[in-house]
C-alpha positions as CSV (number, residue, x, y, z in Angstrom):
1,F,41.3,-1.2,27.9
2,T,41.1,0.0,24.3
3,P,40.1,3.6,23.5
4,K,36.9,4.1,21.5
5,P,35.8,6.9,19.1
6,H,33.5,9.7,20.4
7,T,34.8,9.2,24.0
8,P,37.3,11.4,25.9
9,F,39.9,8.7,25.4
10,Q,39.8,8.8,21.6
11,W,43.1,10.7,21.7
12,H,44.6,8.3,24.3
13,S,47.7,6.3,23.2
14,V,48.0,2.6,24.0
15,S,51.1,0.5,24.2
16,T,51.4,-3.2,23.9
17,T,54.7,-3.1,25.7
18,E,53.0,-1.3,28.6
19,F,50.1,-3.8,28.6
20,E,52.6,-6.7,28.9
21,R,54.5,-5.0,31.7
22,K,51.3,-4.4,33.7
23,Q,50.1,-7.9,33.1
24,T,53.4,-9.4,34.3
25,L,53.3,-7.2,37.4
26,L,49.8,-8.3,38.3
27,K,50.6,-12.0,37.7
28,E,53.6,-11.8,40.0
29,A,51.5,-10.1,42.7
30,F,48.6,-12.6,42.5
31,R,50.8,-15.7,42.1
32,G,51.3,-16.2,45.9
33,I,47.6,-15.8,46.8
34,R,45.9,-19.2,47.3
35,G,42.5,-19.8,45.9
36,L,42.6,-16.8,43.5
37,K,42.2,-17.3,39.8
38,T,43.1,-14.5,37.4
39,N,42.2,-14.0,33.7
40,F,44.0,-11.7,31.3
41,T,43.1,-10.6,27.8
42,D,45.9,-11.3,25.3
43,V,47.5,-8.0,24.2
44,R,47.1,-9.0,20.6
45,I,43.3,-8.9,21.0
46,S,43.6,-5.4,22.4
47,A,45.8,-4.4,19.4
48,M,43.3,-5.7,16.9
49,E,40.4,-4.0,18.7
50,D,42.3,-0.7,18.8
51,F,43.3,-1.0,15.1
52,V,39.7,-1.7,14.0
53,G,38.0,0.6,16.4
54,R,40.0,3.8,15.5
55,G,40.8,3.2,11.9
56,D,40.2,5.6,9.0
57,R,39.0,4.9,5.4
58,R,42.1,2.9,4.6
59,L,40.8,0.3,7.0
60,A,38.2,-0.8,4.3
61,A,40.9,-2.6,2.3
62,V,42.2,-4.3,5.4
63,V,38.8,-5.6,6.4
64,R,38.2,-7.0,2.9
65,R,41.5,-8.7,2.7
66,A,41.1,-10.2,6.2
67,W,37.8,-11.5,5.2
68,E,39.3,-13.1,2.1
69,L,41.9,-14.7,4.3
70,G,39.1,-16.4,6.4
71,A,38.9,-14.0,9.3
72,G,35.3,-13.1,8.7
73,M,33.5,-15.2,11.3
74,D,36.4,-16.1,13.6
75,S,36.4,-15.6,17.4
76,W,39.6,-13.9,18.4
77,W,39.8,-15.6,21.7
78,E,39.2,-19.1,20.3
79,S,41.7,-19.1,17.4
80,L,43.9,-16.1,18.3
81,D,47.0,-17.2,16.5
82,R,45.2,-17.7,13.2
83,A,43.1,-14.5,13.5
84,F,46.2,-12.4,14.4
85,A,48.1,-13.8,11.5
86,A,45.3,-13.2,9.1
87,W,44.9,-9.5,10.2
88,T,48.7,-9.0,10.1
89,Q,48.9,-10.3,6.6
90,A,45.9,-8.1,5.5
91,I,47.5,-5.0,7.1
92,T,50.8,-5.7,5.4
93,E,49.3,-6.3,2.0
94,S,47.2,-3.1,2.3
95,G,50.4,-1.1,2.7
96,L,49.9,-0.3,6.3
97,T,51.4,-1.2,9.7
98,W,50.0,-1.8,13.1
99,K,51.4,1.7,14.1
100,Y,50.2,3.5,11.0
101,R,48.4,6.1,13.1
102,Q,51.4,6.3,15.5
103,V,49.6,5.2,18.6
104,E,51.8,2.3,19.6
105,K,54.5,4.0,21.5
106,G,52.6,7.0,22.9
107,E,53.5,9.7,20.3
108,W,50.3,11.6,21.3
109,N,51.1,13.3,24.6
110,V,47.9,13.3,26.5
111,F,49.3,15.9,29.0
112,E,49.8,18.6,26.4
113,T,46.3,19.8,25.6
114,D,47.5,22.4,23.2
115,H,49.5,19.9,21.1
116,S,48.4,19.8,17.5
117,P,47.1,16.2,17.5
118,Y,44.1,17.3,19.7
119,N,43.1,19.9,17.1
120,A,43.7,17.7,14.1
121,P,40.6,16.2,12.4
122,L,39.8,12.6,13.3
123,P,38.5,9.9,10.9
124,W,35.1,9.9,12.6
125,D,34.6,13.7,13.1
126,H,31.9,13.7,10.3
127,L,29.7,11.6,12.6
128,D,27.8,13.9,14.9
129,T,26.9,12.4,18.2
130,G,25.9,15.7,19.7
131,I,28.7,15.9,22.2
132,D,31.0,18.9,21.7
133,K,34.6,17.9,20.8
134,Q,36.0,20.5,23.2
135,W,34.0,19.0,26.0
136,L,35.7,15.7,25.3
137,K,39.1,17.3,25.5
138,D,38.2,18.8,28.8
139,D,36.7,15.6,30.1
140,L,39.9,13.7,29.2
141,Q,41.9,16.0,31.4
142,R,39.4,15.5,34.2
143,A,39.8,11.8,33.8
144,L,43.6,12.0,34.0
145,E,43.2,14.1,37.2
146,A,40.8,11.5,38.6
147,A,38.0,14.1,38.8
148,I,34.4,13.0,38.8
149,V,31.8,14.5,36.5
150,P,28.4,14.5,38.3
151,D,25.5,12.7,36.6
152,C,23.5,15.4,34.9
153,S,20.3,13.4,35.6
154,F,20.6,14.3,39.3
155,E,23.2,17.1,39.4
156,G,23.8,20.2,37.3
157,C,24.3,20.2,33.5
158,S,27.9,19.6,32.5
159,H,27.3,21.3,29.1
160,C,28.5,18.4,26.9
161,G,26.4,19.7,24.0
162,V,23.8,16.9,23.7
163,C,20.9,18.7,25.3
164,G,21.3,22.3,24.2
165,L,19.0,25.1,25.1
166,D,15.9,23.7,23.3
167,F,16.2,20.2,24.6
168,G,14.8,21.0,28.0
169,H,15.8,19.6,31.4
170,N,16.1,16.0,32.4
171,I,13.0,14.6,34.1
172,V,14.1,12.5,37.0
173,V,11.6,9.9,38.0
174,P,12.3,8.7,41.5
175,P,12.6,5.0,41.9
176,P,9.6,3.3,43.5
177,A,9.9,2.2,47.1
178,I,11.2,-1.2,47.8
179,P,8.3,-3.3,49.1
180,Q,8.6,-5.0,52.4
181,F,9.7,-8.6,52.1
182,E,6.9,-10.9,53.3
183,G,8.5,-14.2,52.6
184,H,9.0,-16.3,49.5
185,F,6.1,-17.1,47.3
186,V,4.5,-20.4,48.1
187,P,1.9,-21.7,45.5
188,N,-1.4,-23.0,46.7
189,Q,-1.1,-26.6,47.6
190,T,-4.7,-27.2,48.6
191,R,-6.3,-30.3,47.1
192,A,-10.0,-29.7,47.1
193,Q,-11.0,-31.6,44.0
194,R,-9.7,-34.1,41.4
195,L,-11.1,-34.1,37.9
196,R,-10.3,-36.8,35.4
197,V,-10.2,-35.8,31.8
198,W,-10.5,-38.1,28.7
199,L,-8.9,-36.5,25.7
200,G,-7.2,-37.1,22.4
201,K,-4.0,-36.3,20.7
202,Q,-4.3,-36.1,16.9
203,G,-2.8,-34.5,13.9
204,E,0.3,-32.5,14.4
205,M,0.0,-32.9,18.2
206,A,1.1,-36.5,17.8
207,Y,4.6,-35.1,17.3
208,L,4.5,-33.2,20.6
209,S,6.6,-35.0,23.2
210,H,5.3,-36.0,26.6
211,L,7.1,-33.2,28.5
212,D,6.0,-30.6,26.0
213,L,2.4,-31.8,26.4
214,I,2.7,-31.3,30.2
215,R,4.0,-27.8,29.6
216,L,1.1,-27.2,27.2
217,F,-1.4,-28.2,29.9
218,D,0.4,-25.9,32.4
219,R,0.1,-22.9,30.0
220,A,-3.5,-23.8,29.1
221,V,-4.5,-24.0,32.8
222,R,-2.9,-20.6,33.6
223,R,-4.4,-19.0,30.5
224,A,-7.9,-20.3,31.4
225,S,-7.4,-19.1,35.0
226,L,-8.2,-22.5,36.4
227,P,-7.5,-23.1,40.2
228,I,-4.8,-25.7,39.7
229,S,-3.1,-27.2,42.8
230,F,0.7,-27.3,43.1
231,S,3.0,-29.8,44.6
232,G,5.4,-28.9,47.4
233,G,9.2,-29.1,47.7
234,F,11.9,-26.9,46.2
235,H,10.5,-27.2,42.7
236,P,6.7,-27.1,43.0
237,G,4.7,-28.0,39.9
238,P,1.1,-28.1,38.9
239,R,-0.7,-31.3,39.8
240,I,-1.4,-32.4,36.2
241,I,-1.0,-36.2,36.1
242,P,-1.2,-38.1,32.8
243,A,-2.0,-41.8,33.1
244,N,0.7,-42.8,30.7
245,A,3.2,-41.2,28.3
246,L,2.2,-41.6,24.7
247,P,5.0,-42.6,22.3
248,L,6.1,-39.7,20.0
249,G,4.2,-39.9,16.7
250,T,1.4,-42.0,18.0
251,T,-2.1,-40.6,17.8
252,S,-4.8,-41.2,20.4
253,T,-8.4,-40.9,21.3
254,G,-8.2,-42.4,24.7
255,E,-5.7,-40.4,26.9
256,I,-6.5,-39.8,30.6
257,V,-5.2,-36.9,32.6
258,D,-5.9,-36.1,36.3
259,F,-6.2,-32.4,37.3
260,E,-6.2,-31.5,41.0
261,L,-7.8,-28.1,41.9
262,T,-7.6,-25.8,44.9
263,E,-11.4,-25.2,44.8
264,A,-14.3,-27.2,43.4
265,M,-15.6,-26.6,39.9
266,E,-18.4,-28.1,37.8
267,P,-16.8,-30.7,35.4
268,A,-18.8,-29.2,32.5
269,L,-17.5,-25.7,33.3
270,F,-13.9,-27.0,33.6
271,Q,-14.2,-28.7,30.2
272,T,-15.6,-25.6,28.6
273,Q,-12.8,-23.3,30.0
274,L,-10.1,-25.7,29.1
275,E,-11.3,-26.4,25.6
276,K,-11.1,-22.7,24.8
277,V,-7.3,-22.6,25.2
278,L,-6.3,-26.0,23.9
279,P,-5.4,-26.7,20.3
280,P,-8.1,-28.3,18.1
281,D,-6.0,-31.4,17.8
282,I,-6.3,-32.1,21.5
283,P,-10.1,-32.6,21.9
284,I,-11.7,-33.2,25.3
285,Y,-14.3,-36.0,25.3
286,R,-15.5,-36.0,28.9
287,V,-14.6,-34.8,32.4
288,E,-15.6,-36.6,35.6
289,E,-15.0,-35.8,39.3
290,I,-13.0,-38.4,41.1
291,D,-12.7,-39.0,44.8
292,R,-9.5,-37.2,46.1
293,N,-8.5,-40.4,48.0
294,A,-9.0,-42.7,45.1
295,P,-5.9,-44.0,43.2
296,S,-4.6,-41.8,40.5
297,A,-5.0,-42.7,36.8
298,T,-1.3,-43.5,36.8
299,Q,-1.7,-46.1,39.7
300,A,-4.9,-47.6,38.3
301,L,-3.8,-48.0,34.7
302,E,-3.8,-51.7,33.7
303,R,-4.3,-52.1,29.9
304,A,-4.3,-50.2,26.7
305,E,-6.0,-50.8,23.3
306,Y,-4.1,-49.9,20.1
307,V,-5.0,-50.0,16.5
308,I,-1.8,-50.3,14.4
309,T,-1.1,-50.5,10.7
310,V,1.5,-53.1,9.8
311,E,3.0,-53.6,6.3
312,A,4.5,-56.9,5.2
313,I,7.8,-56.4,3.6
314,Q,8.7,-58.5,0.5
315,A,12.3,-59.7,0.9
316,D,12.4,-60.9,-2.7
317,A,10.2,-61.6,-5.7
318,S,9.3,-65.1,-4.5
319,E,7.3,-63.8,-1.5
320,T,3.7,-63.2,-2.5
321,I,1.5,-60.3,-1.2
322,P,-0.3,-61.6,1.8
323,S,-4.1,-62.0,1.7
324,R,-6.5,-61.3,4.4
325,A,-6.6,-65.0,5.2
326,D,-2.8,-64.9,5.6
327,W,-3.1,-62.1,8.1
328,Q,-5.8,-64.0,10.0
329,D,-3.6,-67.0,10.1
330,W,-0.7,-65.0,11.5
331,V,-2.9,-63.5,14.2
332,E,-4.1,-67.0,15.2
333,K,-0.5,-68.2,15.4
334,V,0.4,-65.4,17.7
335,L,-2.6,-66.1,20.0
336,L,-1.8,-69.9,20.0
337,S,1.9,-69.3,20.9
338,P,2.5,-70.2,24.6
339,A,5.4,-67.9,24.8
340,I,7.3,-65.4,22.6
341,W,10.5,-64.3,24.2
342,T,12.6,-61.2,23.6
343,E,15.5,-59.4,25.3
344,S,15.0,-56.2,27.3
345,K,17.7,-54.0,28.8
346,T,17.0,-52.4,32.2
347,K,18.1,-48.9,33.2
348,S,21.1,-50.4,34.9
349,G,22.2,-52.1,31.7
350,K,21.1,-55.6,32.8
351,V,19.7,-57.8,30.0
352,Q,16.7,-59.8,30.9
353,Q,14.3,-62.2,29.0
354,V,10.7,-61.0,28.6
355,N,7.7,-63.1,27.6
356,L,5.7,-60.8,25.3
357,R,2.8,-63.3,25.0
358,D,2.0,-62.8,28.7
359,R,1.4,-59.1,28.0
360,L,-1.0,-59.7,25.1
361,Y,-4.7,-60.1,26.0
362,E,-6.6,-59.6,22.7
363,L,-5.5,-59.5,19.0
364,A,-7.7,-59.3,15.9
365,L,-7.9,-57.8,12.4
366,D,-9.4,-54.4,12.4
367,T,-10.2,-53.5,8.8
368,G,-8.9,-54.6,5.4
369,L,-8.7,-52.6,2.2
370,S,-9.0,-55.7,0.1
371,D,-8.5,-59.5,0.2
372,V,-4.9,-59.0,-0.9
373,A,-3.0,-56.2,0.7
374,P,0.5,-55.7,2.0
375,S,-0.8,-53.6,4.9
376,M,-3.3,-54.5,7.5
377,S,-4.8,-52.8,10.6
378,L,-4.6,-54.8,13.8
379,R,-6.4,-54.1,17.0
380,Y,-4.9,-55.4,20.2
381,I,-5.2,-55.0,23.9
382,G,-2.0,-55.3,25.9
383,S,-0.5,-54.6,29.3
384,C,0.2,-51.0,30.0
385,R,1.3,-50.6,33.6
386,N,3.6,-47.9,34.7
387,D,6.0,-50.3,36.4
388,G,7.4,-51.2,33.0
389,T,5.0,-54.1,32.2
390,L,3.6,-53.0,28.9
391,L,3.3,-54.2,25.3
392,R,4.4,-51.5,22.8
393,P,3.2,-51.5,19.2
394,E,6.7,-52.3,17.9
395,Q,6.8,-55.3,20.2
396,L,3.7,-56.7,18.6
397,V,5.4,-56.4,15.3
398,L,8.3,-58.5,16.8
399,M,5.7,-61.2,17.7
400,L,4.4,-61.3,14.2
401,E,7.9,-61.7,12.8
402,H,8.6,-64.5,15.3
403,V,5.7,-66.6,14.2
404,T,5.9,-65.9,10.4
405,Q,9.7,-65.7,9.9
406,R,9.2,-62.7,7.6
407,A,9.8,-58.9,8.1
408,F,7.1,-56.4,8.9
409,Q,7.1,-52.6,9.3
410,L,5.0,-50.6,11.6
411,T,3.6,-47.6,9.6
412,H,1.1,-46.1,12.1
413,A,0.0,-46.6,15.7
414,H,-3.1,-45.2,17.4
415,R,-4.1,-45.7,21.0
416,S,-7.8,-45.9,21.2
417,Q,-8.4,-46.6,24.9
418,L,-6.9,-46.9,28.3
419,F,-8.3,-49.3,30.9
420,L,-8.2,-48.5,34.6
421,V,-8.9,-51.0,37.4
422,A,-10.2,-50.4,40.9
423,L,-7.6,-50.8,43.6
């Protein structure tokens, strides 16, 4: 406990010796109790708090010097020795001591109310809080006598000086009645309808992560007041089921998300309501009603179509800029390769060999800016199952590097379509 200004204890003396004696007494008393953990504040922290909290104008030089010594942003409880040393040096260089106000050994006798220190001006007397100084003296005596001052919000006025005659009386607002507990809230888990939404993810939304996209849909559904169904369990969540997570930074015009509702809605109305609250970079292309017992988009997902931009890197000046014919030749080499192997690490850390060629179904040039260009757009259809059997854009770049023995860089990836199969 450190006394603070504008309180009844602003005259109260503190003693580090007494603090240490009481802490030692409590530590000895609690030492034999099993399962009890005690925490104590270092007396040096209390000394610094009291010095700063009840200092006068001379404290300004101390604060400046302590800041110059590096004590400006320190946490006293994290680097106590360094902070205490900095403040001690600052106090000494300012011509003061820790006891410059004679509060260390209790020179102010709190039991003598007529003693001159209680009538002497304090460094903060010029700050008017509205509380009468004499009332603080009287309240200090009541505190030392363990007397309780009633709360003036509910009892009579204690005449502290804050309210005054013109302030009026406190208006006590009774607390509202505690409603009867009717059980924990359980969200609606009814599954009346499933709507499948085809949408895009463009512009800045491409840098929105998969989990943030789910949270965005959750907020949008609530903002649009759509009757979304919730899952059960200890952590129920809205039944918003994307077909597949889109890699961060990849744009798309072919995403599929299933929404399960507690009551039936017209797909056109659902699309209209949801479009109003979604960002412009997440356009909705169409909404269809799907049988509730049909496999979800996550289960039915089989393939994905990507359009990627790949740049051929020139390792040295001897390598020429590839022409469109070169790109076409590389594409044919990939398609004619019976197997292209790479290593993949499982979640358990096991390394396994994966044949990327088995996951590629179609590959072709998309567009070319000229007959000779370091970059080319490629369109491919690859496996995209949620069991981990998928062909990522960067893996297609590895396939190109394997058949050409030169380096490539993936500069952009766009997912244009997802293919579902009937199960």
